[in-house]
N, C-alpha and C positions, 0 to 999 in steps of 0.2 A: 222398519217404517218409523227408522230411529235412529237415531248415533248415542254410542255404545260408548261413552268414558270406567276403564278402573277405578281412578286414582281414586283414595280414598274420600270421600264428603261422607256428612251424612245424608240418608234417606232423602232426605225433606228437608236441609240445609239450616245452617244453627243458628237462624234467624232466632226464636228460639222468644221473644214476645213481639217481633215483627212478621210472623206469621198469620194468616185468620187463613178462618173453612173456604175449600174454591166455594162451596153458592153464596150465591147472594141469600140475604134476610127469606128468611122457610115464612111465606103464606100463614094464619093461623090456621089451625087446624077446624074442621067443621068439626061439630060432636058425636057424631056420628065413624071419623077417622081418630078422638080421643083415644083411645088406649094401644095405640101404635108411635113410634119412635118421631118426629116435630119431618125429617131426613120421607118416609115410609107414609104420613101424612100429608105433607106436598106431594109424592108421586098421586096417589088418589086422587088430590086436587085437580092435577090432569087432566085438561079433553082426551088429552091421546093416548089416558092409561088404561090399555083392555076393558072392560066394565068383568066385574065379579073377578078377576082376575087375581086378588087377596078377598080373601076372610081370613075374620080370629084365626073360625079352624083348620083352615089352606098354606096359612104364610108360614111352616116349619117342613115344607112337604119337598121334594126336591125336581128338577128338569129338567127338559132333553137339553139337548142345544139346539134343535129344528125352537123351537119355543122359548129359549135364553138371548139366538140371532135375532132371529121374530121382533122383540120384546127391544132393543138394540133397533135396528130400523125401523121401529115405530116411533123412540125419542127422536135420532137425527132426521127422522124426517118433519119434524117439529119443528126443531129445531131450525128447517131450511134448508139440510145439510142431504149433496147426495149422494152421501157415504153412504157405502154397505156394509154390514156385517154378513161374510162367511160362515158354516159349519164345519169345523173339521171332520167330523167326519156324520152316520146323518141319525145313530140311535143311543149314543154316550150317555147316562145324565151325564150332566155337568162338575162335571169341580173347579175348587179357585184356579188351581191352576190352567185350566182349561179358559174359563173366563175370559184368564190374561191374554192365556193364548188368541181368542177371540178379538177380544178389546184392540190389541196389540196391532191388530192388521191395520188401525186409522189411527191409532193417538201415536204424534210424533211429543217426541221432549230435549231437549238443549242436550242433558247432563244427565247423565247416571251415577250417585256415585256407591258406594260400598254398600252391598244387602249386611243387611245391621239383622234379617231371620234367617235363627238356627235351623230352622225344618227345612229349610230348599236345598237341594244338593245342588254343590256348587258347581260341579261345571255340567249340570244337566243343560236341557235347551230350554229350560223354562224360569230359564235363572232374569234372563236379559225382559224377555213379555213382562213377568211380575215387579224387576225393577221399575220398567215404563210406564203401567197403569196404577201402582204406587207414585211416584215421585209425579204423577198426574190429577192424583188425588183422586180417579175412579176408583181403585179397593184401598179399601187399609188390609193392618194384620189382625188376629182375631184377637191377637194381645200383640204386647209394646218388643216381641222375640221371636212370633210363632205367627209365621203365615197363614200355619190352616194347609197347608203341601196334602193333599189325597182325602180333604173333606171333598159333598156336595158341597154347591152352592146351593140356595132355598132360596124361597120362591119371594120371598120378603128379603132376603138380598138381592137377590138380581134385580127386585123394583127399584131398590136401591140407586143402585148402581146403573144403573136405568134411565132416574134420578140425573144423575151428579154427571151421568153422558149429557145429558138434554144442555142442561149450565154450562158445561165442559164449549160447547157445541155455539154455543151464544157467540155473537162477537163481541168484543173486550169497549164498556166503556170508557170514559176515561171521567167525563165526569163527576167527582168529590170523589174519584178514584186517591185511596192512600198507596204510602207508600210500600205498606203491607198486598193490597189488592195487586199493586204491581208484578209484587215481587211471586206475590202466588203463580201470579197467569204466568210468569213467564220464569218459573220453575217449572209450570207443568204443560209447559209447550203450547199457550192457548196466546202463546204475546210474543215478539222477539221485540230489541229496544225499537228497531230500525222500525218496526209497523207504532207503535206509541210513538214517536219522534213524529210519523204522518199523522197523528190521534190529533195528536194537538197542533200542526201546522196547517190542516182545516180545520181548528175550530178557531184558529188565532186570524182567517183569512174569511171567514165568517162571522167570527163579531167584532175584530176590532180593527178590523180594515171594511167590513160591509156587515149589514143588520147594524147591531144600535152603536156599530164603529169608539168601540170604548177609546180608540186611540193609547193603550196602555204599553202599546211597543212601539222603541223608536229603532230597532233595527235583528234580525231573524240571523240566527252563526246559519250564514249558506253550506256551511262542511257539520253541522250536526246530522245528517244525514251517516254521510262518510263515517263520523266517529262513533254514529249508532250500531251499524255492522259490524264495523271492528269491534264493539263490546261483545254485541253477538257473537261470534265467531271467537272470540275469546273464554263465550262461556262454556262453549260447546267446546270447547276444550281444554278447563283447564276448571269451571264454573265459575259460581260468582266471588268479583272482590269479596262485595259483604250486603250489606243493602241497599246501598247507591248506587248498584251499578243497574246498567242501561236508565236510571232519573232524573226526567230534562229539568233542569230547572229553569226558573226569571229571574240576572241577575242586572239590581238596578245600577244604572249608566252612571255611575261612577264609584264603578269598580274597577280594577284597572283588566281587561282581557289583550294577552299580548296578541290575538287573532284578530278580534273581533275593536272598533274604534271604541275609544271610551269617551262619553265627551259631561257629561257634566249637566247634558239637558243645552248645553251651549250653543248655536251653528258655528262660532269663533274655533270646535274642537274636534268638529264634524267628521274630519277623517285626522285628530290624535289615536295612532293607535301606540301602547306604549311598550318598552322593551321588553317586560314582564309580565305575566299575572302580580293579582296581589294574594298576598299569603292565603285568603278563604280562598279564595277560589282554585288554586293549586291544588289545597285541599279539596274540595269538590271534588276534581277530578283526577285523583290520585287515591279519591271509593271512588269513583267508574261514574260519576255522574257523571252528566252530557248538561253544558252552554247552552242550552236552547235561545234565548236571544238576554237581550239587551234595556228594562224596562224607564220607561219614562218617572223623570221627578220633577219634584221643584226645582227651577234651572240653580243653579250650584248648592240643592239643597237649603236654600233659604225657605221656604215654607210652608203651610200647610194647603199648599187648591192642586197641587200639582200642575202647574202647567212653563211648559218649556219653550226656548223660541225656534231648536230641533229637535220637541218630542207634542208642542203643541198644547192644546187643552186634552186631561184626560177623563175622561166623567164616571161616575158613581156607580155600577151593572147597580144597585138595586136600584138603580133612580136616575135617570141622566140630568135629569137637572141639575145631578149636585155634585162635590166635586168629593172626586173618592180618599179627601186626605193627603198628606203628607211631611214629609216630603221624597218618604217611599212609594208613593200615592199609584205609580202603576203597576210595582211589582203586584198594590196590593189589590188592586180591580183584575188585573191580570193570573193570581192565583185562584181571587172568586170566583171566575166567573171558569176560570180551569180551564186553560188556555200553554197551564202549566203546573207539573205536580206541586212542588214548593219553588218558595220566594229565597231570596235574600234582601236583603235591605239594610241601611245603617241611621243612628242616633244620632242625633249633638240634642236635642229639644222634645223629642217625640216622635220623631219618624218612622220610625217602626209599629208602635204603640198604635200612636192615632190611626192611620192605613189600617191598620188590623183588626180597630175598634171600628171602625165605619167600614168595614168589608169583612166584621161575621168572622173572624182569625186568628190567628194565635200568631204570636211576635212574642222574640225572647230580644230584652236589650240585657246584653250577656255583666257581668265587673268588669270591669274596662279591671283590662289586659289579664280574663281567661281569653280570649278571642286579637291576636292580630291586625291595628288598622293600618299596613303594609299597604301600599294600593289601592288606595282606597282617598279617593281626591278628597281632602278635607277643608272643614268649617271650623272647627275649633277641637284641636289634640286635644286642650284636657276632660271634653265635655263626648268626642268620639268614640262609636262602636259601632260594630256591622252582626249583624243576626239574620235569624233564621222568620220567614213570614209565612204561613202554611194552617191548613188549611181543618189542621189536628193537632194537643198535644205533642206523639206519635209524635208524627212527622217532620214538628218543630226538634223532638231534642233527640231522632235520628241526626237533622242538618247540624247539628248545636255538635253531638260529640267527631260529627267530621271534621266540623271547620276551630275547632280550639289547641289550645297551643302556643308549647313559649315559640317566639324566634325572633332570635339576634338581631332584625331590623325592628324590631318592636321594644324596647327595652320596658313597659308595662305589663309587661306577657311575664314573664321571670320572676311575677310576684305570683304566677298560675301554677306553679308547678309545688307538684303536692296537693293541691285543691280540685285536678279534677278523677274524677271515676273511672270504671274503667267503662262503664254508658251510661248516660242517664235514664236512657231505657230500661234502665232495672228501677227507676225508681215507679212506674208507671204502676198502680195499685187506685184502685177502683175505689177505696174506703179509707180514701188518704188521710177523710178532711178526721177521721175520728179520732178524737185528743186531742189538738190540734187548735193552738188558740190563734185566735185573729181581730187582730183590730182596726177597727172602721173609725178613716180618720174622715169621717162628716166634717170638717172646719174645710175640708177644699173639692168637700158634695156640692158646690152652687147651690141654685136657686126655679132647677129647672126642675116642673109637676112630673117631664116623663121619662125623663132618664132618671129623678129619682121613685118614678114606682118602680120602672126592671133592678134599681137597684135595694131594695127594699126588698123584692123575691128573690134574688138574690142572699142575700142577708138569711130571712126564712131557710131558703134553700140549705147553704152549709149548715144551718142547726142542724136542720133534721137531718142533715148527713153525718151526723155526731159532733158534730164544734163547737165551742166554745168560742162566743162572738165579747169579747171586751168592745164595748158599745162608746163614740163618740171620745175616741182619742184628741190628746191636743198635743197640736205639735213644740216644742217649747223655740220660742224664740223663732215666730214663720215670721213677722213684722219684720224682724230685721233680717233675718234670708232675704224675705222679696226685695230691702231696696235695695242689693244690686244688681247692677247694670248685666248687659250678654255678654259672652265670652268671648260669640263667634263675630260681633261688632266689633270688637281687636287687632282678632286670634286670623282670621280667615287671610289677610291681606300676604303676608307676613308666609303663612302656614301651605299657600295655595303655588305663594311665588318660586317658595321649593320645591312644590309636584310639579309645578312647569320645568323647575332645572332637572331635573330625576327622569323626564319625558327626552332630553339629549337632546345632540343639536339642530335638530331638523327640527326638532316644535318647534307648532304654527306662530304661535306668541313664545314671546321673550316673560313677559308678567305683566298680573291683570292693571294694569297700567296698556300694554298695548293694547284687551280685547278690550275697554271701554272705550280705547281711541275708533275701534276696529264699529264700533255697535252691532257686531254680532249677538245678541243679550233679545231677550225679551222684553219691554221695556218696563214693565213691571217691578225687575230688580231692579233697574238702571240707579235708582234714590242709595239702593242700597248698596249694589256698588258703588258707588263715589264715596261715599259715607268711609265703608269702610280701604280706603284706597286713599283716603287719606289721613289714615292715623301714620304717624312718621315711624315711630317707638312701641316698643311693651316694655324698655323702662322708664316706666312713670308710675306714678306710689298708688293708682285707683285702681292698674289691672292692676299687681303683686294682693294691691286689698283682699280684690276677688278672691283671686286663685287662693289665696291662703288664707282666711274667714270668711268665704260665704264656704269654703269647699270645707272649711271645719267642723262651721256652725249644720249644715244640715248633716254633717255624719253625725257629730252629734245628738241632734235631733231627733235620727233613726235609732242609734241605738241608744238613750235615750231612753224612748218610749220602747220600743219593745224590749228592753231589760224590766223595764220596769214595771210592766206590765205581764210580764215570760211569754211573747209574742213570736208565733212562728213569722209570723207575716202581717202588713198592713191593705187592708183593702180602699180600693173607691177607687170611681170611676175614673175609663180611660181619658173623654173628657165634659165636662163639666157642660156644655153648651152640644146641644145635637146640630143635626150635618146643614150648611149653606149652599142655598141656591150658587151657583156658579155666577162666581162676577161681585160677589161678596164676602166681607172679610171672614174667616172662622178663624174663632178663639179656641182657644180647652178650659178654660179658667188655673190653677198651679198649682193639682198637684203635678205632674210630670215633672216639676222641679229636684223631686222629691231625689229620683233618680239618676238625673237628669247631672245636679248638683251634687251628690256626692261620689259618681261612680258605681253604687250598689246597683242590683241587678232589678227586672221587672220580666215578668211574663202576664204580657193581656191574654184577657182568653175571651173569646164572644161570652155578651150575660144575657139578649134577650135583645125585643125590639121590638119599636116606640109604637105606637099610635094608625102612625101613615108607612109600618115596614119599612123602615129604617134602624140598621144593626145599629147596638148598643155595646162596646166592651170595657170590662172591668180590670182594671191593674191590682196581681201581687209584686207586691216587693217587699222585701231582702236584706240581712246583712248579707254582706262581703263572700262572694262567694257559695251563695246557697240557692243554687240555682237546683241542686236537688232537690227541695223542698219545695221552691215555691213550684216544681213545676210537677211535683205529687198531688202538690195542691190543685195543680190548677186542672190535670187530671181525671182528680177525684171530680172533682168542678165543670168539669165536663164529664162526664161516663152520670155522675145523676142529672144535673139539666137537658145536655142536648140542642142547647139552643140556634146553636150551628143550622141553619138555611143555603139552600145553590139560590143566585138571581134568578127570579122567571123569566129574564129577558135575554140568558144565554142551558137554557135548557142544553 
């Protein structure tokens, strides 16, 4: 009932930090079941558990094969399947290897690695069955290197196996599923990449095209199922490439994809297919990820409301009368609604951080130079970067792992050499706030009482988790820093024309001037397009002053604040202002400028909700290439608070 391969791969996969238990969170045990392990207590809570099957006095007793098979069949019936487990003999007491053989009748896993148990006869008939059930998570060894071969299975152990089988046979639920959840299910044989893609496509149809009509997706990858099938076949032959093998990703539609049009949200580019993938897209594919769809964005990444001529207005899944943030709002809404496993956004002036905040998500704006911008439609390369948007810090870290590194096509990434850790997952520590020094930038908190209250609670939570709070740190020269204008107003025309040229001779339009003449853009961006197109040159003292003096002042301000107060990170609300209704103007305050103007990294994490049940995000900003520190702090805050909640509109 399974494919068996002998390549050397750890039986439970070498994901370490990525793997989680098969079971969903176990129900709290009743007082009567308190003496039992959590899984055994959960078994006793099930309606299908035979009455009196386990008592404090009989849990250690053995049972016959017929009793074990009957118990498994009860679990299979309760799970809604028609599976039937048969005994291998009538009277034999169930030994652990016999239990594995009985389970193996109906359990299938795609790939079995090298046997790590020293007490199993390698050439015996039981090795493959044991490998199957251990890989599936239905049985475990009695220790790290011993399966317990030849030992009888006790009634308590049988009950736990039956409970695991009941969970194993449940349909996989993609809502809020993490990368670890997905990989565990795929390893166990509960899920294939093809099935997962189908689940997400069904949700896109149900919630993006129908129901609340979130309108977050511009185009689905029509080869996604084909790619998923190929990755499933690869997993069966050689095992997974790594944590992203078979993981469907929603990519903002300003990342070049050689097999899907890249529009930037504009009808002018609706059929524009780049000659190759963006560097980060290529890296995701190499890691085994599936580009499931391209997400809507604020046209040309110009704003925070996510409206475009190619995709229309994206809605916030927490309240469809409100905006999802921008410019990566399509990615934010789609990931929040579990239309994909994780997503990719870009950020010039808040475009990863704001959608993360407005959709109760995690966003990472990397240090400029950590991740390549090659193949990303530019807005202002002095500030542009791309990074993950995810439902958990761990998922964002896994995506960051796959997408960072030196790219000869983006010279800024030369600075990343020697600055990239083995894995950002290595820093995930639920106690990571202990001993940390956190600076509070009240200067950019704004005046909204609801957001202020969320932040006050976040500060108390960090303090309770062991952090030292350095309150009301002030930003040196902030008034002067704020006096400088936007670089996108200067750089966009010239860098966008270079991007158009990179598309080749068959590109639909040669220049921004041609696109303006076409009229194929949303009216809301017409003024910005014209103003940017009117720029004649970057050989201008005002522009040079912004690049030189603003950048230097902002970098010195952040580094001085952190050095003076011996800080690990600075915090403030991602947006000082609440989420507006569709049609209204969204402003977010000045906090975003510290990362955008310096090029330093920021991790956005859910901080709570306002009384009207809208998400609020909090930013951790730090020194250049301090992503490991920021991820550690954000993960610890996430694990202490668990603020993330799925939107009720997309169950």
